[in-house]
C-alpha positions as a printed Julia matrix, in Angstrom:
179×3 Matrix{Float64}:
 238.3   -39.82  -44.04
 239.98  -36.69  -43.48
 236.76  -34.53  -43.76
 235.25  -36.66  -41.77
 238.11  -36.23  -39.02
 238.29  -32.0   -39.4
 234.02  -32.37  -38.71
 234.27  -34.62  -35.95
 237.98  -32.57  -34.52
 235.5   -29.03  -35.11
 232.52  -30.71  -33.59
 234.82  -31.2   -30.15
 236.4   -27.79  -30.19
 232.69  -25.94  -31.18
 231.24  -27.84  -27.96
 234.51  -26.91  -25.9
 233.81  -23.72  -26.62
 230.41  -23.88  -26.02
 230.33  -25.69  -22.74
 233.56  -23.01  -21.27
 231.47  -20.41  -21.87
 228.49  -21.5   -20.38
 230.42  -22.5   -16.86
 231.67  -18.57  -17.15
 228.5   -17.27  -17.81
 227.42  -19.72  -14.83
 230.03  -18.11  -12.86
 229.06  -14.49  -13.6
 225.86  -15.36  -12.3
 226.57  -16.43   -9.6
 229.01  -13.81   -8.22
 225.75  -10.93   -9.52
 223.64  -13.24   -7.31
 226.56  -12.94   -4.13
 226.58   -9.58   -4.59
 222.82   -9.54   -4.38
 222.81  -11.56   -1.15
 225.29   -9.43    0.3
 223.7    -5.92   -0.02
 220.92   -7.87    1.11
 222.52   -9.21    4.42
 223.89   -5.44    4.68
 220.61   -3.8     4.47
 219.18   -6.35    7.21
 222.03   -5.74    9.58
 221.51   -2.29    9.22
 217.66   -2.33    9.29
 217.82   -4.0    12.65
 220.88   -1.49   13.95
 217.9     1.29   13.32
 215.1    -0.18   15.14
 217.55   -1.37   18.23
 218.9     2.82   17.79
 215.06    3.34   17.95
 214.18    0.92   20.92
 216.99    2.58   22.86
 215.74    5.91   22.35
 212.11    5.4    22.99
 212.49    5.64   26.68
 210.72    2.47   27.51
 214.25    0.73   28.47
 215.73    1.96   32.02
 218.8     4.36   31.22
 221.39    1.68   32.1
 220.18   -0.61   29.43
 219.16    1.79   26.76
 222.73    2.95   26.69
 224.54   -0.56   26.63
 221.82   -1.42   23.96
 222.62    2.18   22.07
 226.33    1.46   22.49
 226.17   -1.86   20.64
 224.44   -0.66   17.86
 226.22    1.93   17.13
 229.65   -0.6    17.49
 227.97   -2.54   14.78
 226.88    0.3    12.37
 230.38    1.76   13.05
 232.59   -0.97   12.03
 234.7    -1.31    9.31
 235.09   -4.62    7.47
 237.57   -6.33    9.77
 235.88   -6.3    13.14
 232.24   -6.17   11.21
 231.03   -9.48   12.41
 232.46   -9.11   15.79
 229.93   -5.84   16.36
 227.23   -7.66   14.76
 227.88  -10.36   17.13
 227.31   -8.33   20.16
 224.66   -6.24   18.87
 222.8    -9.6    18.87
 224.15  -10.4    22.21
 222.78   -7.31   24.06
 220.02   -7.38   22.01
 219.01  -11.27   23.52
 219.65   -9.64   27.37
 217.69   -6.42   26.68
 214.56   -8.74   24.75
 214.8   -11.45   27.29
 214.67   -9.47   30.44
 211.48   -9.92   32.73
 208.52   -7.94   31.61
 210.28   -6.72   28.76
 206.97   -7.16   26.66
 204.5    -6.05   29.03
 206.83   -2.66   29.39
 206.88   -2.41   25.6
 203.04   -3.42   25.47
 201.82   -0.98   27.81
 203.41    2.12   25.61
 201.37    3.39   22.31
 204.07    2.37   20.21
 205.36   -0.63   21.59
 203.44   -3.29   19.66
 204.4    -2.14   16.78
 208.25   -1.56   17.65
 208.03   -5.65   18.89
 206.95   -6.38   15.31
 209.69   -4.18   13.51
 212.2    -5.57   15.52
 211.24   -9.01   15.19
 210.83   -8.85   11.62
 214.42   -6.79   11.16
 216.12   -9.82   13.61
 214.16  -12.04   11.36
 215.35  -10.48    7.82
 219.21  -10.84    9.78
 218.85  -14.22   10.26
 217.44  -15.06    6.93
 219.74  -12.92    4.58
 222.7   -14.16    6.51
 222.06  -17.57    5.71
 220.98  -16.82    2.08
 224.64  -15.05    1.56
 226.2   -17.84    3.38
 224.5   -19.8     0.69
 225.5   -18.09   -1.86
 229.37  -17.76   -1.06
 229.22  -21.89   -0.48
 227.96  -22.43   -4.35
 230.43  -19.45   -5.46
 233.11  -21.34   -3.7
 232.38  -24.42   -4.77
 232.02  -23.27   -8.89
 235.5   -21.45   -8.53
 237.15  -24.55   -7.55
 236.26  -26.56  -10.44
 239.63  -27.44  -12.61
 238.21  -25.85  -15.43
 237.75  -22.61  -13.55
 240.96  -22.55  -12.33
 242.97  -23.56  -15.13
 241.28  -21.17  -17.49
 240.5   -18.76  -14.84
 237.31  -17.77  -15.55
 236.59  -16.19  -12.42
 239.31  -13.37  -13.53
 241.11  -12.49  -10.34
 238.84  -12.4    -8.08
 239.06  -13.99   -4.26
 237.37  -16.62   -2.96
 234.36  -14.91   -0.81
 234.36  -14.99    2.91
 231.24  -16.85    4.6
 229.97  -14.12    7.28
 229.55  -15.84   10.65
 227.99  -13.97   13.44
 225.91  -15.02   15.88
 222.02  -13.73   15.22
 219.75  -16.15   17.58
 217.29  -14.08   18.09
 216.1   -13.89   21.78
 214.14  -16.38   22.98
 210.78  -14.01   23.12
 211.26  -13.63   19.36
 212.42  -16.92   18.36
 212.01  -17.59   14.54
 210.65  -21.11   13.74
């Protein structure tokens, strides 16, 4: 009887240790996924800013529109962590105002580099949209895993804070609408 009890308790301790180890590994993998998603989103935002600056410097737009677009792109590029969401949203709104102007596509198509620039802009806008969705999905899954009773009780996430969602206005211009 004693031997059986010792074996059962030992098996339970072993199974519990394996499960806790598995949960800790899962949480670690989620944090890695979150960091990769953040880096991907940052790269997409930087790429969109670069394309906007290229468009502003292309002399296709009128000077006032170029200045407004360049200013919004510069603000998004230089914004600190606390202002980044607001600056990126401003860039999205400015980009929509510029691209959705009458005859914008016609003016762009009339220049030699215009169609390529428009395609590059569409790709950059789409990547921002998708990478932000992917990042926010990773944040949601990671936060759920960190809130579980076992993760909180055993501090499986260490002292890391809950990750924050990245909420910006990233709706594409109508002429570059993404399905």
